[in-house]
C-alpha positions as CSV (number, residue, x, y, z in Angstrom):
1,X,0.0,0.0,0.0
2,X,1.5,3.3,-1.0
3,X,1.9,6.3,1.3
4,X,-0.4,8.4,-1.0
5,X,-3.2,5.8,-0.4
6,X,-2.9,6.3,3.3
7,X,-2.9,10.1,3.5
8,X,-6.7,10.3,3.8
9,X,-6.5,8.7,7.3
10,X,-3.9,11.2,8.5
11,X,-3.3,14.9,9.1
12,X,-1.1,16.4,6.4
13,X,1.8,18.6,7.6
14,X,4.5,20.1,5.4
15,X,8.1,20.8,6.5
16,X,9.6,23.8,4.7
17,X,13.0,25.5,4.7
18,X,15.1,26.3,7.7
19,X,14.1,29.4,9.7
20,X,14.3,30.5,13.4
21,X,13.0,28.0,15.9
22,X,9.3,27.5,15.8
23,X,7.1,24.8,17.2
24,X,5.8,22.2,14.7
25,X,2.0,22.2,14.4
26,X,0.5,19.5,16.4
27,X,-3.0,17.9,16.3
28,X,-4.9,15.5,18.4
29,X,-4.0,12.8,16.0
30,X,-0.3,13.6,16.5
31,X,-0.5,12.8,20.2
32,X,-2.4,9.6,19.7
33,X,-0.6,8.1,16.7
34,X,2.6,10.0,16.3
35,X,4.0,11.2,13.0
36,X,5.1,9.8,9.7
37,X,7.9,11.5,7.7
38,X,7.4,10.5,4.1
39,X,9.3,11.0,0.8
40,X,12.8,11.7,2.0
41,X,16.0,9.8,1.3
42,X,16.8,8.2,4.6
43,X,20.4,7.6,5.7
44,X,20.3,5.4,8.8
45,X,23.7,6.2,10.4
46,X,24.7,2.6,10.5
47,X,26.4,2.4,7.2
48,X,23.6,0.9,5.2
49,X,22.6,2.2,1.8
50,X,20.2,5.1,1.6
51,X,16.5,4.4,1.5
52,X,15.0,6.4,-1.4
53,X,11.4,7.5,-1.0
54,X,11.6,6.4,2.6
55,X,9.1,6.5,5.5
56,X,9.9,7.0,9.2
57,X,7.2,6.7,11.8
58,X,7.8,8.3,15.2
59,X,5.6,7.4,18.1
60,X,4.0,9.7,20.7
61,X,6.7,8.3,23.0
62,X,9.4,10.1,21.1
63,X,10.9,6.9,19.7
64,X,11.2,5.5,16.2
65,X,8.4,3.0,15.5
66,X,9.3,2.0,11.9
67,X,11.7,2.9,9.1
68,X,11.8,1.7,5.5
69,X,10.7,2.2,1.9
70,X,7.2,3.6,1.1
71,X,6.0,0.1,0.1
72,X,7.3,-1.5,3.3
73,X,6.1,0.8,6.1
74,X,2.5,0.9,7.2
75,X,1.6,4.4,8.6
76,X,-0.7,4.1,11.7
77,X,-4.2,5.3,11.2
78,X,-4.5,8.9,12.5
79,X,-0.8,9.6,12.3
80,X,0.2,13.1,11.1
81,X,2.0,12.9,7.8
82,X,5.0,15.2,7.3
83,X,5.9,15.4,3.6
84,X,9.7,15.7,3.3
85,X,9.9,14.7,-0.4
86,X,13.3,15.7,-1.9
87,X,14.9,16.1,1.5
88,X,17.5,13.9,3.4
89,X,16.7,12.4,6.8
90,X,19.8,11.5,8.9
91,X,20.4,10.8,12.6
92,X,21.4,13.8,14.9
93,X,25.1,14.3,15.2
94,X,26.9,13.0,18.3
95,X,29.9,14.8,19.8
96,X,31.9,12.1,21.6
97,X,34.2,14.6,23.2
98,X,32.9,18.0,24.3
99,X,32.7,20.1,27.4
100,X,29.5,21.6,28.7
101,X,28.5,24.3,31.1
102,X,31.7,26.0,32.2
103,X,32.4,28.8,29.7
104,X,30.7,32.1,29.2
105,X,32.1,34.3,26.5
106,X,35.8,33.8,26.7
107,X,35.9,33.0,30.4
108,X,35.8,29.7,32.2
109,X,34.5,29.2,35.7
110,X,30.8,29.8,35.1
111,X,29.4,26.3,35.6
112,X,25.7,26.4,36.3
113,X,22.4,24.6,35.3
114,X,21.5,27.7,33.2
115,X,24.7,27.5,31.3
116,X,24.5,23.8,30.8
117,X,21.0,24.1,29.3
118,X,21.9,27.1,27.2
119,X,24.9,25.2,25.6
120,X,22.9,22.1,25.0
121,X,20.3,24.2,23.2
122,X,23.1,25.7,21.1
123,X,24.5,22.3,20.1
124,X,21.0,21.2,19.2
125,X,20.4,24.1,16.8
126,X,23.5,23.1,14.9
127,X,22.2,19.5,14.6
128,X,24.3,18.1,17.5
129,X,21.8,16.1,19.4
130,X,24.1,14.4,22.0
131,X,27.3,15.4,23.7
132,X,29.6,13.5,26.0
133,X,31.2,16.1,28.3
134,X,34.6,14.8,29.2
135,X,35.6,16.7,32.3
136,X,34.7,19.7,34.4
137,X,31.2,18.3,35.0
138,X,29.3,19.0,38.3
139,X,26.1,18.0,40.0
140,X,24.0,20.4,37.9
141,X,25.0,18.5,34.7
142,X,24.2,15.2,36.3
143,X,20.7,16.4,37.2
144,X,20.2,17.7,33.6
145,X,21.3,14.3,32.2
146,X,18.9,12.5,34.5
147,X,16.0,14.6,33.2
148,X,16.5,13.7,29.5
149,X,14.9,10.2,29.3
150,X,11.7,11.9,28.3
151,X,9.4,12.4,25.3
152,X,9.3,16.1,26.1
153,X,13.1,16.7,25.6
154,X,13.8,20.0,23.8
155,X,17.7,20.2,23.8
156,X,20.7,18.0,23.2
157,X,21.3,15.0,25.4
158,X,24.2,15.1,27.8
159,X,26.6,12.5,29.3
160,X,29.3,13.4,31.8
161,X,32.7,12.4,33.2
162,X,32.8,14.5,36.4
163,X,36.2,15.9,37.3
164,X,39.2,15.0,35.2
165,X,41.1,12.5,37.3
166,X,44.6,13.5,38.3
167,X,47.1,12.8,41.1
168,X,50.5,11.5,41.9
169,X,49.5,8.6,44.0
170,X,47.3,5.6,43.6
171,X,45.2,6.6,46.6
172,X,44.7,10.1,45.3
173,X,43.3,8.9,41.9
174,X,41.2,6.2,43.5
175,X,39.6,8.8,45.7
176,X,38.8,11.0,42.7
177,X,37.3,8.0,40.8
178,X,35.1,7.1,43.7
179,X,33.9,10.7,44.0
180,X,33.0,10.7,40.3
181,X,31.2,7.4,40.6
182,X,29.2,8.8,43.6
183,X,28.4,11.8,41.5
184,X,26.9,9.6,38.8
185,X,29.6,10.0,36.0
186,X,29.2,8.0,32.8
187,X,33.0,8.0,32.1
188,X,36.3,8.6,33.8
189,X,38.6,11.0,32.0
190,X,42.4,11.2,32.4
191,X,45.1,13.2,30.7
192,X,48.4,11.5,29.7
193,X,50.1,14.4,28.1
194,X,53.0,16.8,28.9
195,X,51.6,19.8,26.9
196,X,54.6,19.8,24.5
197,X,57.1,19.3,27.3
198,X,55.7,22.0,29.6
199,X,54.2,19.8,32.4
200,X,54.7,16.4,34.0
201,X,52.9,13.5,32.4
202,X,50.8,10.9,34.3
203,X,52.9,7.8,34.7
204,X,52.0,4.3,33.6
205,X,51.7,3.2,37.2
206,X,49.1,5.8,38.0
207,X,47.1,5.4,34.8
208,X,47.0,1.7,35.3
209,X,45.7,2.3,38.8
210,X,43.0,4.6,37.4
211,X,41.9,2.1,34.8
212,X,41.8,-0.7,37.3
213,X,39.7,1.2,39.8
214,X,37.4,2.7,37.2
215,X,36.7,-0.8,35.9
216,X,36.1,-2.0,39.5
217,X,33.3,0.6,39.8
218,X,31.9,-0.1,36.4
219,X,33.1,3.0,34.5
220,X,35.0,3.2,31.2
221,X,38.1,5.3,30.9
222,X,38.7,8.0,28.2
223,X,42.3,9.1,27.8
224,X,43.6,12.4,26.5
225,X,46.9,11.8,24.9
226,X,49.4,13.1,22.3
227,X,52.2,10.6,21.8
228,X,52.2,7.2,20.0
229,X,54.0,5.4,22.8
230,X,51.4,6.6,25.3
231,X,48.6,5.4,23.1
232,X,50.2,1.9,23.0
233,X,50.8,1.9,26.8
234,X,47.3,3.0,27.6
235,X,45.8,0.3,25.3
236,X,48.0,-2.3,27.0
237,X,46.7,-1.0,30.4
238,X,43.1,-1.5,29.2
239,X,41.9,2.0,28.4
240,X,38.4,2.1,26.8
241,X,38.5,5.2,24.6
242,X,41.2,7.4,23.0
243,X,39.9,10.9,22.8
244,X,42.6,12.9,21.0
245,X,44.8,12.2,18.0
246,X,48.3,10.8,18.1
247,X,50.1,13.9,16.9
248,X,53.9,13.3,17.4
249,X,54.5,10.8,14.6
250,X,52.8,8.5,12.1
251,X,50.7,5.8,13.6
252,X,51.8,2.2,12.8
253,X,50.2,-1.2,12.3
254,X,50.9,-2.1,15.9
255,X,48.6,0.6,17.2
256,X,45.9,0.0,14.6
257,X,45.8,-3.7,15.4
258,X,45.7,-3.0,19.1
259,X,42.7,-0.6,18.7
260,X,40.8,-3.0,16.5
261,X,41.5,-6.1,18.6
262,X,40.5,-4.3,21.8
263,X,37.5,-2.6,20.1
264,X,38.7,0.8,21.3
265,X,37.4,3.9,19.6
266,X,39.5,6.8,18.5
267,X,38.2,10.4,18.6
268,X,40.5,12.7,16.6
269,X,39.3,16.1,17.8
270,X,41.0,17.9,14.9
271,X,39.1,21.1,15.5
272,X,40.7,21.4,18.9
273,X,44.1,21.9,17.1
274,X,42.6,24.6,14.9
275,X,41.7,26.7,18.0
276,X,45.3,26.8,19.1
277,X,46.4,28.8,16.1
278,X,43.5,30.1,14.1
279,X,43.1,33.3,15.9
280,X,46.5,34.5,14.8
281,X,44.5,36.3,12.1
282,X,40.8,36.8,11.5
283,X,39.5,33.3,10.5
284,X,37.5,33.0,7.3
285,X,34.6,31.6,9.2
286,X,34.1,34.9,11.0
287,X,32.2,35.9,7.8
288,X,30.3,32.6,7.5
289,X,26.5,33.1,8.0
290,X,26.3,29.6,9.4
291,X,28.7,30.6,12.2
292,X,27.4,34.2,12.7
293,X,23.9,32.9,13.2
294,X,24.8,31.8,16.7
295,X,28.1,33.6,17.5
296,X,28.3,36.2,20.3
297,X,29.4,39.4,18.5
298,X,31.4,40.5,21.6
299,X,33.4,37.2,21.5
300,X,34.0,37.6,17.8
301,X,35.3,41.1,18.3
302,X,37.5,40.1,21.2
303,X,39.2,37.4,19.2
304,X,40.1,39.9,16.6
305,X,41.9,42.2,19.0
306,X,45.4,43.0,17.4
307,X,47.3,42.2,20.6
308,X,45.6,38.8,21.0
309,X,46.3,37.9,17.3
310,X,50.0,39.0,17.8
311,X,50.4,36.8,20.8
312,X,49.1,33.8,18.9
313,X,51.3,34.5,15.9
314,X,54.3,34.7,18.2
315,X,53.4,31.5,20.2
316,X,55.7,28.6,19.6
317,X,53.0,26.4,21.1
318,X,50.4,27.6,18.6
319,X,52.8,26.9,15.7
320,X,53.6,23.4,17.1
321,X,49.9,22.5,17.2
322,X,49.5,23.8,13.7
323,X,52.0,21.1,12.6
324,X,50.3,18.6,14.9
325,X,47.0,19.1,13.0
326,X,48.5,17.9,9.8
327,X,49.9,14.9,11.6
328,X,46.6,14.2,13.2
329,X,44.8,14.3,9.9
330,X,47.2,11.8,8.4
331,X,46.8,9.5,11.3
332,X,43.0,9.5,11.4
333,X,42.9,8.5,7.7
334,X,45.4,5.7,8.3
335,X,43.5,4.4,11.3
336,X,40.2,4.6,9.5
337,X,41.6,2.7,6.5
338,X,42.9,0.1,8.9
339,X,39.4,-0.6,10.3
340,X,39.6,1.4,13.6
341,X,36.3,2.8,14.8
342,X,36.4,6.6,14.6
343,X,34.1,8.7,16.7
344,X,33.5,12.3,15.9
345,X,34.6,14.6,18.7
346,X,35.8,18.1,18.9
347,X,36.8,19.1,22.5
348,X,34.4,22.1,22.1
349,X,33.3,24.1,25.1
350,X,36.5,25.8,26.4
351,X,36.8,29.5,25.3
352,X,37.1,30.0,21.6
353,X,35.9,26.5,20.7
354,X,32.5,27.3,19.3
355,X,29.9,24.6,20.2
356,X,27.9,23.4,17.3
357,X,29.8,25.2,14.6
358,X,33.1,23.5,15.4
359,X,31.4,20.1,15.0
360,X,30.8,20.9,11.4
361,X,34.4,22.1,11.1
362,X,35.5,18.7,12.5
363,X,33.5,17.0,9.7
364,X,35.2,19.2,7.1
365,X,38.6,18.4,8.6
366,X,37.9,14.7,8.5
367,X,36.9,15.0,4.8
368,X,40.1,17.0,4.1
369,X,42.0,14.1,5.7
370,X,40.6,11.8,3.1
371,X,37.7,10.1,4.8
372,X,34.6,9.5,2.7
373,X,31.3,11.3,3.4
374,X,29.7,8.0,4.2
375,X,32.4,7.0,6.7
376,X,32.3,10.5,8.3
377,X,28.5,10.4,8.8
378,X,28.7,7.0,10.5
379,X,31.6,8.3,12.7
380,X,29.3,11.2,13.8
381,X,26.2,9.1,14.4
382,X,26.0,5.3,14.8
383,X,29.7,4.7,15.7
384,X,29.8,7.7,18.0
385,X,26.8,6.4,19.9
386,X,28.4,3.0,20.3
387,X,31.7,4.6,21.4
388,X,30.0,6.5,24.2
389,X,28.1,3.4,25.3
390,X,24.7,4.3,24.1
391,X,22.4,1.9,22.3
392,X,19.3,4.1,22.2
393,X,20.5,6.8,19.9
394,X,22.8,7.2,16.8
395,X,20.9,5.3,14.1
396,X,17.4,5.5,12.6
397,X,16.3,2.2,14.0
398,X,13.0,1.2,15.5
399,X,13.0,1.5,19.3
400,X,15.7,4.3,19.4
401,X,15.0,7.9,20.3
402,X,13.8,10.0,17.3
403,X,16.8,12.3,17.2
404,X,17.3,13.3,13.6
405,X,17.9,16.1,11.1
406,X,16.1,17.0,7.9
407,X,18.5,18.3,5.3
408,X,18.1,20.1,2.0
409,X,21.1,18.4,0.3
410,X,22.7,15.0,0.2
411,X,25.4,14.4,2.9
412,X,26.7,11.3,1.1
413,X,27.8,13.4,-1.9
414,X,29.5,16.1,0.3
415,X,29.7,16.0,4.1
416,X,29.4,19.8,4.0
417,X,25.7,19.2,3.1
418,X,25.1,18.5,6.8
419,X,25.1,22.2,7.1
420,X,21.9,22.3,5.0
421,X,19.7,21.8,8.1
422,X,16.1,22.5,7.5
423,X,14.9,21.2,10.9
424,X,16.3,19.4,14.0
425,X,14.2,16.9,16.0
426,X,15.0,15.4,19.4
427,X,12.7,12.7,20.9
428,X,10.4,13.7,18.0
429,X,10.2,17.3,19.1
430,X,11.1,20.0,16.6
431,X,14.0,22.1,18.0
432,X,14.9,24.1,14.9
433,X,13.2,24.8,11.6
434,X,9.9,26.2,10.3
435,X,6.7,24.3,9.7
């Protein structure tokens, strides 16, 4: 039975082009029987081929009820029909490494419930529907996370790591892990990095103690790193997630095999490197309407101050990280080609790392590195969900939350088309777009 033959039993709604956030029209039939999105090309986020002239049914519970071709899916009687013919329907993007709630303008230290919610709203308007915040998280963020298992959700989902675990003794790191576990953290985060030789690095004995204790309390460990040798050491110690690129040298087959055999994901955070040097001049994106739509003009102005730009130009650290970006891009392509699971992450949230926009920058940098649009989309959706331990988001699959984007252009032909957002939906609720 075709969709057209079923429209007479439903309410017809039409999604049009992107505009400032408005509520989608709802009807009594919406609440009883949900909605059916018909006519789009559906890309499921799991790596399967696109479904042309697809249908996705979202129940009143905010979850996906059915997905398939128009001749395969039966639309429930009374469901509202949303005609998205000619559009592309994809899962919401997942940032597997961000930071939420602490920054206001160009200052850190402003963690609050209000700030957490505001930043999750910002991510959502850019199509980022879930964020794993890896450090600097407090009780307010945990409370926000605990409120999101709801069909009324109207902002991005949040998962948290609590405080970044640090210390020089096993007892000190165990105490921090136990504190994060008591808080309700989803991950434990550590840093194994010397900041280009400027600071002491966590030793193998201490990170082994962290990993052992975290696993005892049932929490996975995400590791910030820079060096190839540390990546190998952390994998041998049982780390669960690598959340920055190897940037000192080319990765090798030994690392690739270790990541694949341990099923450990790799989040390259290429955009993080950009932040370290891009403000030496006025970035091109400062004239990009996609950026300016959400940017704080005061922050944009401050980042163009001549004295700030001169400091960045004269910073040996900034120039070192500029070279590190090229190395990171080479390495993510090599690891992706070797079968390592890549999870899109950006390290957005600290000052100057613009949430939402930088996720699209990350996608562009992955493409520049040589990854295909199809592989990048999976890394930003289905694989990212698996890497952060979530089986209820990430793909357009029955039973999962209806977190998705409606696009005006094909992301499988060019990943930049993920910027062609016409509407954003979380738990079946319209967050951005006109109706």
